[in-house]
NULO-956974 format. One record per residue: residue number from 1; x, y, z of N, C-alpha, C in turn. Coordinates in Angstrom, 3 decimals, m for minus. Each point is the difference from the previous one (the first is absolute). Example, Ala and Ser with C-alpha at 12.3 -4.5 7.8 and 13.67 -1.06 7.14 Angstrom:
<sites>
> 1	13.190	m5.690	7.800	m0.890	1.190	0.000	0.900	1.200	0.000
> 2	m0.350	1.050	m0.720	0.820	1.190	0.060	m0.770	1.090	0.730
</sites>
This chain:
<sites>
> 1	25.125	m28.998	13.829	0.300	m1.005	m1.080	1.298	m0.608	0.291
> 2	0.084	m1.334	0.221	1.264	m0.650	0.271	0.516	m0.641	m1.242
> 3	1.281	0.223	m0.318	0.497	m0.414	m1.290	1.331	m0.929	0.249
> 4	0.199	m1.032	m0.774	1.222	m0.742	m0.072	0.683	0.347	m1.283
> 5	1.246	0.344	m0.002	0.755	0.306	m1.115	0.979	m1.197	m0.383
> 6	m0.025	m0.436	m1.283	0.690	m1.178	m0.504	0.817	0.335	m1.186
> 7	1.389	m0.078	0.160	0.908	0.255	m0.985	1.359	m0.577	0.265
> 8	0.573	m0.701	m0.960	1.269	m0.702	0.294	1.202	0.937	0.061
> 9	m0.132	1.187	m0.462	1.125	0.996	0.090	m0.136	0.738	1.260
> 10	1.013	m0.163	0.859	m0.047	0.615	1.293	m0.188	1.488	m0.031
> 11	0.800	0.710	m0.839	m0.084	1.389	m0.053	m1.266	0.459	m0.490
> 12	m0.684	m0.663	m0.935	m1.319	0.312	m0.498	m0.997	m0.163	1.099
> 13	0.129	m1.187	0.672	m0.932	m0.273	1.058	0.018	1.054	1.142
> 14	1.185	0.257	0.440	0.146	1.052	1.041	m0.546	1.366	m0.428
> 15	0.292	0.333	m1.281	m0.493	1.218	m0.480	m1.481	0.030	m0.026
> 16	m0.673	m1.030	m0.406	m1.491	m0.057	m0.008	m0.580	0.103	1.496
> 17	0.598	m0.669	0.909	m0.359	0.062	1.431	0.102	1.459	0.422
> 18	1.180	0.643	m0.288	0.080	1.420	0.381	m0.928	0.935	m0.581
> 19	m0.293	m0.273	m1.293	m0.958	0.827	m0.705	m1.405	m0.148	0.551
> 20	m0.431	m1.243	0.235	m1.295	m0.240	0.587	m0.207	0.460	1.408
> 21	1.170	0.090	0.695	m0.115	0.503	1.422	m0.373	1.470	m0.049
> 22	0.128	0.748	m1.075	m0.362	1.375	m0.162	m1.385	0.229	m0.381
> 23	m0.796	m1.129	m0.301	m1.309	0.150	m0.573	m0.984	m0.151	1.186
> 24	m0.902	1.030	0.107	m1.029	m0.038	1.032	m0.909	m1.144	m0.089
> 25	m0.248	m0.631	1.064	m0.956	m1.164	0.054	0.588	m1.319	m0.458
> 26	1.218	m0.052	m0.252	0.733	m1.252	m0.458	0.956	m0.376	1.182
> 27	m0.064	m1.304	0.323	0.934	m0.664	0.911	0.681	m1.119	m0.723
> 28	1.346	0.041	m0.137	0.660	m1.149	m0.522	0.162	m1.073	1.054
> 29	m0.749	m1.079	m0.112	m0.016	m1.056	0.996	1.181	m0.900	m0.051
> 30	0.658	m0.098	m1.223	1.179	m0.800	m0.171	0.479	0.058	m1.381
> 31	1.127	m0.630	m0.219	0.595	m0.104	m1.342	0.750	m1.268	m0.259
> 32	m0.004	m0.441	m1.241	0.541	m1.400	m0.362	0.801	0.126	m1.316
> 33	0.959	m0.931	m0.117	0.911	0.030	m1.123	m0.333	m1.005	m1.039
> 34	m1.007	m0.822	0.203	m0.493	m0.975	m0.965	m1.429	m0.449	0.189
> 35	m0.518	m0.754	m0.883	m1.365	m0.407	0.193	m0.315	m0.824	1.125
> 36	0.937	m0.996	0.368	m0.327	m0.840	1.159	0.028	0.859	1.273
> 37	0.882	0.885	0.220	m0.039	0.841	1.148	m1.246	0.871	0.071
> 38	m0.464	0.355	m1.210	m1.197	0.824	m0.060	m1.200	m0.829	0.485
> 39	m0.072	m1.203	m0.438	m1.167	m0.876	0.475	0.003	m0.143	1.457
> 40	1.220	m0.187	0.590	0.053	m0.218	1.456	m0.429	1.287	0.702
> 41	0.395	1.158	m0.520	m0.365	1.329	0.679	m1.581	0.156	m0.162
> 42	m0.495	m0.306	m1.189	m1.409	0.260	m0.174	m0.803	m0.905	0.982
> 43	0.419	m1.231	0.189	m0.753	m0.874	0.921	0.179	0.419	1.411
> 44	1.085	0.578	0.322	0.242	0.504	1.376	m0.556	1.342	0.324
> 45	0.112	0.877	m0.990	m0.436	1.497	0.302	m1.311	0.320	m0.542
> 46	m0.505	m0.713	m1.000	m1.289	0.273	m0.643	m0.138	1.461	m0.353
> 47	0.882	0.537	m0.951	m0.108	1.368	m0.343	m1.179	0.214	m0.953
> 48	m0.245	1.309	m0.243	m1.120	0.285	m0.923	0.490	m0.037	m1.483
> 49	1.168	0.302	m0.185	0.571	m0.024	m1.419	1.474	m0.497	m0.036
> 50	0.311	m0.663	m1.017	1.456	m0.410	m0.184	0.488	0.681	m1.279
> 51	1.177	0.775	0.070	0.543	0.606	m1.061	1.130	m0.882	m0.594
> 52	m0.287	m0.648	m1.142	0.769	m1.181	m0.404	0.831	0.185	m1.282
> 53	1.302	m0.242	0.185	0.861	m0.132	m1.206	m0.320	m1.290	m0.710
> 54	0.490	m0.095	m1.248	m0.364	m1.291	m0.814	1.247	m0.914	m0.055
> 55	1.137	0.560	m0.439	1.202	m0.888	m0.304	0.817	m0.131	1.330
> 56	m0.109	m1.156	0.681	0.704	m0.175	1.237	0.393	m1.440	0.090
> 57	1.071	m0.218	0.802	0.463	m1.510	0.178	m0.941	m0.686	0.940
> 58	0.259	m1.283	0.075	m0.730	m0.891	0.883	m1.451	m0.187	m0.457
> 59	m0.776	0.949	0.022	m1.403	0.084	m0.503	m0.235	1.402	m0.541
> 60	m0.399	m0.030	m1.375	m0.305	1.284	m0.594	m1.323	0.692	0.439
> 61	m0.205	1.178	m0.397	m1.136	0.783	0.411	m1.312	m0.498	m0.524
> 62	0.024	m0.633	m1.153	m1.227	m0.580	m0.568	m0.522	m1.216	0.795
> 63	0.942	m0.872	0.292	m0.443	m1.179	0.855	m0.436	0.486	1.373
> 64	0.799	0.959	0.596	m0.385	0.448	1.258	m1.387	0.664	0.007
> 65	m0.294	0.744	m1.075	m1.327	0.739	m0.126	m1.039	m1.117	m0.144
> 66	0.248	m0.985	m0.720	m1.028	m1.110	m0.246	m0.362	m0.642	1.388
> 67	0.977	m0.185	0.812	m0.220	m0.697	1.283	m0.668	0.931	0.956
> 68	0.337	1.256	m0.120	m0.707	0.991	0.932	m1.442	0.106	m0.366
> 69	m0.270	0.093	m1.316	m1.481	0.089	m0.413	m0.755	m1.213	0.391
> 70	0.701	m1.233	m0.044	m0.658	m1.207	0.322	m0.206	m0.154	1.481
> 71	0.966	0.255	0.825	0.005	m0.260	1.426	m0.439	1.173	0.795
> 72	0.143	1.210	m0.516	m0.283	1.211	0.803	m0.740	0.936	m0.963
> 73	m1.247	m0.286	m0.401	m0.695	0.831	m0.970	m0.340	1.432	0.467
> 74	0.099	0.167	1.281	m0.307	1.361	0.581	1.266	0.868	m0.049
> 75	1.156	m0.496	m0.461	1.223	0.814	m0.153	0.260	0.317	m1.387
> 76	0.006	1.273	m0.352	0.186	0.430	m1.364	1.475	0.009	m0.402
> 77	0.246	m0.208	m1.268	1.419	0.087	m0.525	0.175	1.079	m1.099
> 78	0.935	0.888	0.204	0.326	0.983	m1.015	1.352	m0.256	m0.485
> 79	0.231	m0.324	m1.256	1.377	m0.305	m0.550	0.662	1.302	m0.329
> 80	1.299	0.101	0.428	0.857	1.095	m0.317	1.298	m0.583	m0.550
> 81	0.188	0.207	m1.297	1.069	m0.760	m0.657	0.635	0.866	m1.161
> 82	1.171	m0.376	m0.483	0.653	0.697	m1.079	m0.673	m0.398	m1.294
> 83	m0.632	m1.052	m0.054	m0.464	m0.574	m1.256	m1.506	0.323	m0.286
> 84	m0.309	0.445	m1.238	m1.426	0.207	m0.366	m0.296	m0.675	m1.338
> 85	0.683	m1.101	m0.307	m0.307	m0.782	m1.197	m1.315	m0.774	0.155
> 86	m0.551	m0.461	m1.107	m1.316	m0.637	0.003	0.054	m1.277	0.975
> 87	1.029	m0.735	m0.159	0.116	m1.355	0.743	0.015	0.267	1.481
> 88	0.716	1.033	0.417	0.079	0.366	1.467	m1.314	0.522	0.544
> 89	m0.576	0.851	m0.766	m1.326	0.549	0.392	m1.086	m1.081	0.088
> 90	m0.074	m0.825	m1.071	m1.005	m0.988	m0.104	0.166	m1.053	1.170
> 91	1.332	m0.360	0.265	0.219	m1.078	1.046	m0.406	0.601	1.366
> 92	0.295	1.296	0.298	m0.305	0.546	1.218	m1.468	0.141	0.249
> 93	m0.725	0.502	m0.996	m1.499	0.190	0.126	m0.712	m1.380	0.022
> 94	0.431	m0.937	m0.710	m0.559	m1.386	0.056	0.241	m0.617	1.389
> 95	1.133	0.380	0.673	0.272	m0.526	1.226	m0.787	0.598	1.132
> 96	m0.668	1.199	m0.282	m0.820	0.573	0.944	0.352	1.471	0.467
> 97	1.062	0.606	m0.570	0.430	1.320	0.321	m1.198	0.951	m0.427
> 98	m0.199	0.953	0.895	m1.059	0.961	m0.300	0.582	1.419	m0.396
> 99	1.401	0.044	m0.022	0.595	1.252	m0.500	1.371	m0.350	m0.659
> 100	0.440	0.908	m0.899	1.311	m0.313	m0.631	0.660	1.356	m0.352
> 101	1.017	0.242	0.698	0.873	1.171	m0.231	1.368	m0.310	m0.395
> 102	0.625	1.003	m0.700	1.454	m0.261	m0.288	0.783	0.917	0.992
> 103	1.230	m0.345	0.131	0.860	0.659	1.008	0.414	1.441	m0.217
> 104	m0.523	0.530	m1.112	0.185	1.456	m0.183	m1.212	0.771	0.587
> 105	m0.874	m0.690	0.739	m1.155	0.538	0.635	0.526	0.919	1.178
> 106	m0.683	1.139	0.274	0.376	0.840	1.138	m0.812	m0.424	1.180
> 107	0.283	0.621	1.091	m0.530	m0.230	1.367	m1.626	0.122	m0.011
> 108	m0.447	1.062	m0.691	m1.423	0.269	m0.051	m0.715	m1.159	m0.737
> 109	0.638	m0.397	m1.122	m0.672	m1.095	m0.862	0.044	m1.316	0.796
> 110	1.025	m0.289	0.659	0.107	m1.235	0.779	m1.023	m0.023	1.121
> 111	m0.084	1.145	0.715	m0.980	0.124	1.117	m1.392	m0.085	m0.511
> 112	m0.331	0.582	m1.150	m1.356	m0.076	m0.570	m0.331	m1.382	m0.369
> 113	0.966	m0.720	m0.517	m0.235	m1.380	m0.445	m0.186	m0.943	1.241
> 114	0.667	0.228	1.111	m0.212	m0.759	1.169	m1.384	0.307	0.600
> 115	m0.388	1.252	0.008	m1.338	0.258	0.580	m1.139	m0.590	m0.896
> 116	0.218	0.123	m1.230	m0.980	m0.588	m0.969	m0.106	m1.561	0.224
> 117	1.105	m0.642	0.114	0.019	m1.435	0.277	m0.677	m0.361	1.301
> 118	0.234	0.792	0.997	m0.566	m0.300	1.352	m1.492	0.253	m0.025
> 119	m0.468	0.804	m0.923	m1.426	0.289	m0.260	m0.650	m1.028	m0.930
> 120	0.737	m0.898	m0.535	m0.480	m0.982	m0.916	m0.070	0.394	m1.405
> 121	0.845	1.045	m0.429	0.010	0.543	m1.186	1.333	m0.333	m0.754
> 122	0.090	0.267	m1.269	1.200	m0.294	m0.711	0.691	1.262	m0.483
> 123	1.365	m0.030	m0.158	0.717	1.181	m0.498	1.186	m0.547	m0.798
> 124	0.216	0.636	m1.187	1.055	m0.418	m0.923	0.771	1.294	m0.363
> 125	1.307	m0.252	m0.382	0.734	1.161	m0.593	m0.539	0.358	m1.320
> 126	0.336	1.139	m0.361	m0.625	0.480	m1.311	0.391	m0.860	m1.172
> 127	1.260	m0.594	m0.054	0.383	m0.800	m1.063	m0.810	m1.325	m0.011
> 128	m0.207	m0.580	1.199	m0.702	m1.252	0.116	m1.454	0.251	m0.365
> 129	m0.592	1.105	0.446	m1.453	0.302	m0.364	m0.152	0.079	m1.524
> 130	0.933	0.680	m0.670	m0.119	0.109	m1.461	0.066	m1.337	m0.610
> 131	0.876	m0.880	0.474	0.239	m1.313	m0.618	m1.369	m0.801	0.297
> 132	m0.600	0.096	1.111	m1.255	m0.767	0.280	m1.098	0.532	m0.880
> 133	m0.154	1.253	m0.079	m1.064	0.577	m0.852	0.170	m0.393	m1.492
> 134	1.299	0.067	m0.528	0.274	m0.365	m1.323	m0.325	m1.504	m0.291
> 135	0.418	m0.827	0.968	m0.414	m1.445	m0.086	m1.409	m0.341	m0.040
> 136	m0.790	0.882	0.799	m1.462	m0.223	0.060	m0.650	0.492	m1.257
> 137	0.643	1.038	m0.554	m0.552	0.569	m1.346	0.201	m0.960	m1.136
> 138	1.144	m0.738	0.104	0.319	m0.998	m1.095	m0.828	m1.179	0.101
> 139	m0.247	m0.413	1.193	m0.704	m1.300	0.308	m1.412	0.112	m0.139
> 140	m0.692	m0.930	m0.585	m1.464	m0.044	m0.065	m0.482	m0.566	1.302
> 141	m0.845	0.735	0.748	m0.446	m0.536	1.273	m0.867	m1.238	m0.267
> 142	0.029	m0.990	1.041	m0.870	m1.087	m0.222	m1.405	0.346	0.006
> 143	m0.843	m0.683	m0.841	m1.425	0.317	m0.016	m0.671	m0.289	1.282
> 144	m0.954	0.868	0.295	m0.771	m0.173	1.236	m1.171	m0.874	m0.384
> 145	0.053	m1.278	0.501	m1.063	m0.976	m0.347	m1.103	0.073	1.014
> 146	0.284	0.364	1.231	m0.994	m0.023	1.005	0.277	1.073	1.018
> 147	m0.932	0.627	0.578	0.110	1.125	0.968	m0.654	m0.418	1.318
> 148	0.750	m0.561	0.877	m0.620	m0.477	1.230	m0.376	1.170	1.007
> 149	m0.803	m0.174	0.910	m0.300	0.872	1.054	m0.552	1.329	m0.540
> 150	m0.707	m0.011	m1.138	m0.640	1.119	m0.445	0.941	1.060	m0.639
> 151	1.267	m0.430	m0.261	0.995	0.979	m0.570	m0.289	0.181	m1.452
> 152	0.280	1.221	m0.521	m0.054	0.327	m1.375	1.270	m0.505	m0.684
> 153	m0.021	0.005	m1.378	1.170	m0.392	m0.670	1.188	0.954	0.259
> 154	m0.315	1.330	0.017	1.057	0.934	0.315	0.584	m0.135	1.325
> 155	m0.913	m0.270	1.022	0.514	m0.212	1.393	0.952	m1.276	0.033
> 156	m0.386	m0.993	m0.769	0.939	m1.198	m0.002	1.326	0.395	m0.702
> 157	m0.079	0.811	m0.995	1.260	0.411	m0.639	0.843	0.812	1.019
> 158	m0.583	0.866	0.722	0.629	0.795	1.018	0.619	m0.854	1.070
> 159	m0.752	m0.946	0.547	0.478	m0.856	1.006	1.273	m0.832	m0.411
> 160	m0.081	m0.464	m1.262	1.128	m0.757	m0.520	1.298	0.861	0.055
> 161	m0.137	1.281	m0.415	1.187	0.928	m0.003	0.387	0.352	1.434
> 162	m0.921	0.101	0.923	0.338	0.153	1.418	0.873	m1.141	0.500
> 163	m0.401	m1.248	m0.424	0.663	m1.161	0.378	1.452	m0.041	m0.662
> 164	0.178	0.772	m1.069	1.290	m0.014	m0.648	0.842	1.149	0.649
> 165	m0.494	0.663	0.990	0.813	1.058	0.820	0.005	1.384	m0.654
> 166	m0.906	0.234	m0.912	m0.022	1.344	m0.596	m0.719	1.017	0.859
> 167	0.467	1.199	m0.071	m0.685	1.098	0.692	m1.239	0.432	m0.692
> 168	m0.810	0.891	0.555	m1.163	0.509	m0.716	0.313	0.655	m1.377
> 169	1.121	0.873	0.094	0.445	0.611	m1.179	0.430	m0.889	m1.125
> 170	0.699	m0.998	0.444	0.436	m1.037	m1.062	m1.116	m0.813	m0.517
> 171	m0.953	m0.287	0.778	m1.168	m0.701	m0.449	m0.875	0.846	m1.017
> 172	m0.039	1.374	0.314	m0.648	0.830	m0.934	0.656	0.141	m1.321
> 173	1.349	m0.036	0.037	0.853	0.050	m1.272	m0.310	m1.358	m0.793
> 174	0.043	m1.112	0.733	m0.124	m1.238	m0.674	m1.358	m0.234	m0.673
> 175	m1.060	0.546	0.686	m1.311	m0.135	m0.554	m0.609	1.200	m0.681
> 176	0.901	1.084	m0.024	m0.465	1.163	m0.719	m1.189	0.656	0.640
> 177	m0.048	0.043	1.294	m1.062	0.702	0.701	0.693	0.874	1.093
> 178	m0.817	0.996	0.478	0.495	0.962	1.005	0.208	m0.673	1.313
> 179	1.016	0.570	0.736	0.298	m0.541	1.378	m1.186	0.136	0.909
> 180	m0.794	0.910	m0.158	m1.199	0.147	0.830	m1.024	m1.128	m0.289
> 181	m0.032	m0.362	m1.272	m0.883	m1.125	m0.350	0.509	m1.282	0.570
> 182	1.261	m0.157	0.007	0.680	m1.196	0.575	m0.339	m0.127	1.468
> 183	0.034	1.161	0.713	m0.339	m0.044	1.494	m1.415	m0.278	0.210
> 184	m0.913	0.411	m0.871	m1.396	m0.366	0.072	m0.225	m1.470	m0.229
> 185	0.636	m0.634	m0.960	m0.093	m1.406	m0.251	0.576	m0.748	1.166
> 186	1.120	0.404	0.577	0.598	m0.708	1.105	m1.018	0.054	1.321
> 187	m0.438	1.131	0.262	m0.950	0.116	1.117	m1.202	m0.870	m0.187
> 188	m0.637	m0.021	m1.242	m1.118	m0.811	m0.235	0.375	m1.469	0.154
> 189	1.149	m0.374	m0.553	0.439	m1.434	m0.011	0.210	m0.440	1.435
> 190	0.726	0.859	0.746	0.294	m0.397	1.428	m1.286	m0.241	0.716
> 191	m0.984	0.884	m0.177	m1.265	m0.207	0.672	m0.682	m1.333	m0.346
> 192	0.008	m0.271	m1.303	m0.618	m1.232	m0.469	0.662	m1.301	0.476
> 193	1.308	m0.006	0.113	0.676	m1.261	0.384	0.461	0.057	1.480
> 194	m0.330	1.033	0.704	0.232	0.063	1.420	1.373	m0.060	0.454
> 195	0.833	0.806	m0.689	1.453	0.122	0.387	0.246	1.458	0.475
> 196	1.047	0.237	0.802	0.286	1.261	0.584	1.194	0.730	m0.595
> 197	0.856	m0.697	m0.727	1.196	0.580	m0.472	0.475	m0.770	m1.285
> 198	1.108	0.546	m0.563	0.414	m0.527	m1.267	0.631	m1.363	0.145
> 199	0.674	m0.275	1.216	0.531	m1.350	0.180	m1.131	m1.096	0.021
> 200	m1.110	0.239	0.724	m1.083	m0.951	m0.004	m0.606	m0.047	m1.510
> 201	m0.147	1.136	m0.646	m0.436	m0.051	m1.351	0.871	m0.832	m0.906
> 202	1.219	0.090	0.124	0.978	m0.776	m0.885	m0.166	m1.490	0.273
> 203	m0.155	m0.326	1.291	m0.204	m1.434	0.338	m1.250	m0.498	m0.613
> 204	m1.110	0.816	0.079	m1.303	m0.344	m0.604	0.246	m0.235	m1.507
> 205	0.605	0.935	m0.629	0.294	m0.091	m1.513	0.722	m1.209	m0.376
> 206	1.126	m0.332	0.761	0.712	m1.134	m0.351	m0.781	m1.297	0.213
> 207	m0.886	0.032	0.976	m0.847	m1.243	0.228	m1.146	m0.169	m0.957
> 208	m0.588	1.074	m0.407	m1.202	m0.102	m0.825	0.038	0.553	m1.385
> 209	0.923	0.894	m0.343	m0.069	0.708	m1.197	1.256	m0.321	m0.904
> 210	1.048	m0.489	0.451	1.227	m0.041	m0.845	0.234	m1.455	m0.467
</sites>
């Protein structure tokens, strides 16, 4: 797995590079100090995952994430930042980030998030996960007016939450169903709509269900 590290603080950036060099199966392909540098590196190196800070000069991480998602949809972005407020989280996820960690995360958590992102899955810090689940619990989900491709109402609900970046456990909490039931709905839905992973399912949901 080839990773590009993006952070405007040199000490933090060098520390992340050194940390990831100790992780089996991870190669740090390059590092950048702002969003513009990150875009150039992504175009040149085509990494699997970008580990992205948010608050940076020249171009911030949100805009860089948005452009990577638009121009290099096969490159996943995991945010690693000091901030976990609603605005920062929402902006990053809407831009296309598939993971969101805060800088108190340890090596194992960061490595797991990078592997999940490379596999087309999402990972969030515990605080961000709680905030997302609470927001979903408060908000009334949009009514399911039509179920294309033979999907059931519950499968549509699950696909919408997949598109929102939630894990199976978080989807179960939001819908008050068991995680094993979530897996069953996901497997059935994937077969019906002909997708292979969560990234493709999210694209389908955004196109047809949201």
